N, C-alpha and C positions, 0 to 999 in steps of 0.2 A: 523289725523295726524298717522303720518307712524312711523317707525320704526329710522330714524335719524336724523327727526322731534324732537322725543319724546329727543331724547339721548342729541339731543343739547339744548334742551329748560332747560333741566335740567343742564347742564353745564354750561349755561347763569348767573344761583346765583355766582357757584363760580367763575368765571371769573371777575364777577362786585369786589366780594369779594376781590381780591388779588390784579386787579387793580387799588381799590379805599386806600388798603394799598402799592402799589410803591415795590413791595418785588419780587427778582429774582421767576419764576415762571417753576418747573420741570412740561412738559406738554409730557402726555403717548395719543400713538392714537396707538389702532391693528386692523388688518383686518385678515381674517381668516389666511391666510399665512406668516403677518410678524408682528412685532411690531416693533414700534417708540417711539424714546424719544428724545426732544429738550429743552433745558435752554433759555428759554427768558429775557431782562434784564427786569429792576425797570419798565421801560416803556410800555414795548410793541412789542418793533419795531426792536430789533435785536436779534437774534438768538448767544449764546455765547457759547454752547457747542450743538453734538446734535451725536446719536446713534442710529442704526439700524441693524435690520436681513436682510436686502440687500446689505450690504457692503461687498468687496469680504474676510475680515480677519475674520468676526461672519460667513459668511457662509463657510471657509474650515472648523472650528472647530464644529457649527452644519450645519446640512442640512439642517433641517425641524426648518423654523423659527416660526411654528405658533403653539409652547407648550411651556411647562415652563421652561424647562431649558433655552430653546433658550430667553425668558423672563430675567431669571436671569443675564446670560451672556449680557444683553445691559443693566442692572441695574445695574452690575460691572461696564462697562465700561462709562458708562454716568456719576457716580459717580469720575472715574479715572481722566476722561476728565475735570468733574469742578473743582476739587481740586486741579486738576494742575496747574488749571487757578483761584486758591484763592476764588473758593464759594462754600462755606460750608454747608451755610444754605437757604436753598429754601421753599416756596409751595408747595403743590402737585395738582399740576391739574390735575384727572384721565377722563377729560373730557366728565363726564357723564356716562365712562362703570363703572358697579360695580365693589366694589373693593375686588375681589377676584379672581380666579387662577389666570391669565397672568399676571396683573394689580397689583395683592399683591404680587404676584415674584420678579416684577420688584425692586417695591416700598422695600420691606424686601432686596434685595440686594443692593440697592442703600442705604439704613442705613448701612446696613453690610459697604461698600464702604469709609465711610465717609462724607456722605449726611448727615445733618441734618432735618427732617421735622415733 
């Protein structure tokens, strides 16, 4: 089992529980250079909001997308976009990544800006 397979195996249990509850899901994906966040509908078929370090607005503020400051900016942005659409409560899907570093920074920034999970 390689690294990616192991991560996806860890993510499967969380995603199954979230799908069973049919709640809105905040999904985080990270690479060495960037971090991405998307909010999926309860059925899991539609993206309701998205933010990432690839976007031009974020790149102007933060040139390096692979650090904690970039994750905080994306967390703030995704929370603002979700609250603007009336989404206040989500389930946090860390996609099998450990809850520390950039993933934790994104989650805390989203919580500070109005999302509950």
